[in-house]
N, C-alpha and C positions, 0 to 999 in steps of 0.2 A: 734748286727750285724746280727746274723744268721736268727733272725726272719723276718726282711724286706727281706733278701734274698730269704727265703723260700716262702714269699708272692709274690715276683716278679716271681719266677720260677712257683708257683702255677697259677699265672695269665696267664703267658705265655702258660702253658700247657691247661688251660681252654680255652684260645683264639685258639690255635692249633686244639683242639678237635671240637670247635664250627665250624671253618673254614672247617675241614676235613669232619664234619658231613654234612655241607652245601653242600660240593662239592660231597659227596656221594649220598645225596638226589637229587641234580641237575642231576647227572648221571643216577639215577633210573627214572628221568621223561622223559626218551628218549627210545623208543622201536624200535629195529632195524630189519628190513625186507629186503630181497634181492629180485632182479628181474634179471632173466635170459633171455635175449631176443636177437634177431638179429638185432643189432643197427648199423650194416654195413653188406655188402654183398648184393646179390640179393634180400633177403626178408627184407632189411632195412626199406621199407615203413610199413611192418607189425610191424616191431619193433617201429616205430614212433608212431603208433596207440596204441600199448601197453603202451609205455612210457607216451603218453599224458593222457591216461586214469588213469593209476596209479598216476600221478602227480596231475590230477584234483581230484580224490579221497581222496588222502593224504592231499591236501589243504583244502578240505571241512572239512574232518575229524579232522584236527588240529585246524581249526577256531572254531569247536564246543567242544574243550577241549580235543580232542585226546582220548586215551583210559584209561578211569579212571583218567583223568588229565595228563597222560604221553603223549607226542607228538610222533608221528610216524616218523622215519628216514628211509630213502631209499637208498641202496646201488645198483647201477646198474652194471651188469658185461655183457659186449658184448661177445655173442657166435660166432660173426663172421659168422653167417648162416653156420657152418660146425659142423659135428659130434664131431670132436675132440675138436673143441671150445666150444661146449656144455658141454662136460666133464670137461674141464679146468674151465669154469665159475662156474659150480655147485660145483666143488671142492673147489674154493676160498670161495664161499659162506657158505657152510656147515661146513667148518674148522674154522669160525669165532664163537668162543663160545658165543658171544653176540647176534649172528643172531638167531631169534626165528621162523622164517618161510621164505619160498620162494615162489614168484609168478614166475612160470616156463614157458617153452616153450610151443608154440601152436602146432608145428609141431611134430607128435607123434613119429617119429623115433628119434629126439633128446631127447625126454621125455624118451624113452627106453634105450638111451644111459646114461641117468642121473640116471635111476631108482636105480641101485645097491648102488651108493653113497649116495642117499636119504635114502633108507632103512637102510643101514649100520649105518649111522650117526644119524637117528631117527629125522627127521626134517620135519614139515608140508610142503607140496609142492602142490600148487594149479595150475592146467594147464587147458587150453581150448582144448587140443588135444582129438580127438573123437575115437581114436582107443580103443576097449574093452581092448586090452592087456596092456594099460598103467597103469591101475589100478587093473589088475588081480593079486591076491595074494598080494596086496599092502596093507601095514597099514598106510602109511605116505603120499600117493598121492591121491588127490581129484580132482574130475573133475568139473571144473565150467561149467556145461552144460549137455547135453545128449550124450550118446555113440552111436556110428555107429550102435551098434546092436539093440537099441530102434529105431533109425531113419529107418533102414530097415525093421524092424518088422512092424513098424506103416505105412510105404509106401505100403507094401505088403497088410497089413490088409485093408486099406483104399480103394485100388483099388478093391480088390475082394469082402469085405464084404460091404462096403459103395456104390461103384459105380456099384458093381455086374458085374463086367467085368472079361473075363477068356482069351480071345484071345489077347495076350499082346506082345509088342516088348519092349525090353530092350536095350537102345542105351546110350553109355558112352564113356568118354575119356578113353584111355588105360592106363593113369598114375596110380601110386599106388593107391591112396585114392579112386578114382572113380571106378578103376577096382575091388578093394576089396569090395566096396559097392555093386556094380553090382553082384558079386558072392555071397554076403550074400542075396540079395533080390532074386536071382534065386533059392538059396538053400531053403529059405522059402516058396517060391512059391511051389516048387516041394514036399518038405517034409510035409507041413501043409495042402496044398490046392491040390496037385496032379496035379499042373498045370505047363508045360514047355512052356517058351515063344516060340511063333511061329517065332520071329526074334530076335536074339541077336547079335549086331554088335557094333564095337568100331571104334574109330578114333585116329590118333596120337596127342598128345599135341600141341595145336597151329593151328590144321587144321581149314580152313574156308570153306571147300568144303564137304558137307555132303550128297550130291546127291546120291552117291553109296549105302549109308546105308539106306537113305530114299526111294530109288526106290525099295528096298526089302520089306520095310514096306507097299508101295503102291500097291504092287502086291501079298499082302497077305492080309487074311480077319482079320486084327489087329483091335481090338476095343479101344486100349488105347496104348499111348507110355510113358514109364518110362524113363525120361532123367536125366542122371548125368554127369556133365561136369564143366568145368572152366567158369568164368565170361566172358572172352574174346571169348568163342565159343557160348555162348547164343544167341547174336543178330543174327548172321548169320544163326544158326541152326533154330530159329523160323521163320526167313524170308523164308528159303528155304523149310520149312514145308508148309507155305502157298502158296508159288509160285508153288509147285508141287500138290496142291489142295487136300492135306491130311486133312481130317475133322474128327479127332478122338481127344478125350481128351489127353492133354500132362499134365503128372504129373511130376514135376521136383523139385529137391532140391534147396535150397535158392540162389545158384550162378546165377540160370537163373532169379532170381526175383529182383535183385538188380537194382537201378536206372539207372545206365549206359546201362545195357541189356534192359531195358524197353523203354528207349529212342531210342536206335539203332533199336530195333525190330518194335517199332511203333504199328500200328494195328495187326502186325502178333502175338503180345503178348496177344491179347485179347482172353479170355478164359482158359489160361493157368492156371493151377493149381500149386502153390509153396507150398512145405511143409518145414517149417522153425520154428526154436525155437525163432526167433526174427525178427521183422520188425518194424521200427519206427511207421508207420502208424497204426498197430494194436494195440499198447500199451494202456493201460488205461491212463485216463487223468493225474494221478499223476505222472506216468512214462514219460509221454509227456513233463513235466516240464524239466526233465534231458535232454530229447532230444534236447529242445530249447536252453538249457544252453551250451550244448556241441558244438551245431552248432555256437552259438554266440562266443564261446571261440576260436574254431579251424576253423570255416568258412566253415565246411562241415558236412553232416549228419552222425551220427555215424552209424557204422555197428555192426554186432553180436560180432566182436573181441573187439571193443570198450566197448560195454556194458558187455561182459564177464570179462574184466580185470578192469573195474570199480568196478564190483561187487566182484571180487576177494579180493580187499582191504577191502570192507564192511564186506565180510565173515570172513577175518582175525580178523578184529576189533572186531566183535560181539563175536567171538569164544574166544579171549582174555578176553574179559569181563565176559564171562562165567566161562572158565576153568582156567584162570590165563595167563598172558603174558610170557610164556615160552613155549618150545616145546611140551612137554607133556601136558600143559594145553590147548594149542590151538588145539592139535589133539582131546582132549577129548571135547572141546567145539564145534568143527566142527560137531562131531557125535551127539550132543545134539540139534542141530539147527533143528526146525521143521516148514517148511513154512516160512523161513525168507525172507522178500521181498527186492529183488534187483531190478535194473532198467530193467534187461531182464526177470527174472521170480522169483519165490517163491522157495526157496531152502531147501531140505531134503535130506541129505546124506544117501544113502541105504548101504546094506551090501557090495556092490561092489564100494562104494565111488562115485557114480553117484549123481549129484546135481539136475538135471532138469529131469523131468518125463512126459513132454507133448511136443507136436509140434503142430503149427498152420497149418491150411491148408487155403490159400488165393487165391481167383480168381482174375486174372487181367483183367481190363476193363478201356479202355481210359488211360493206363499207371499207374493207381492206383490200389492197393490191397484192396480187401473187404474180411472180415473174412468169411470163409465158415463153418468151424468147428474147434473144438479143439480135437486132438487126444490124449488121456490120455493112460498112461502105465497101463496094467492090471495085 
């Protein structure tokens, strides 16, 4: 009697081990990443762009077999567009032991609020935030893009060395990011080239009347305007430049080169030079395929945020393949990437964890951009 009982027990144990092993194997076939984004609040539209791009990338990746056969699972945490919300969101994500990486905030102030937790917990964190401070002395934070340090260096270099102009006006929105960029540009002009702008003027966020600032430009021997502002300010600004008869080159950051601004400005945008790391019309044919796919899926042309956060997923996946699908492995894998082709750029992370090292300069004519040159980091 004992022998049949032993056989039954052995059979049951074997079945249990097989089921348990199958379940464990199945659990290992899913890799979990987190997304910290403003899914509610004033910046919710940005959160939707981030979520759309992540969903699109994850869907594409899983259809192709995921990461070494394991599918990617995404957990979204809404930071509610507040600094405290950002801290709470990242806390939930990093404390999950199964979470191998986080695709983080775009707003640099919220990245800074998350920085200590990210570094303490030791989890790869990819951000589109441009402030150099976000990756300063950071081991785990990686920038999916270029820093404002590179942007401002290249703008100053292009105006002085390429355009060979010295009598300059720096006009900008007084809000944090544009004011900081303006200060960086002015510092570079002064310290590297010995140039002090003839005019430096700012406006309040949301202003539509730029005549006071532009009148000072008109009354000075200015050879070029460096303009830094929000998308909503671009159209009125460019139209008022034209209305006042100011005929000098305008070198502006990407916000003045988006489709909405160009449509509003009309002929006033002709000749404007846009410095940007991404513009759909400037992308190579293979990257244009993604642009069309995105537009077909979401009914709108992708902007730089869409491209960055799509690429963030690709970068994590490639890093996991190289270094292993765990926190340390992904960090190692990101550091090993050399010229990895995303939809926005080719990525190589340097000693400061910056992934992109070039900007395009595009000239606007008839509402369309034409590539003038590519500014490479030296």
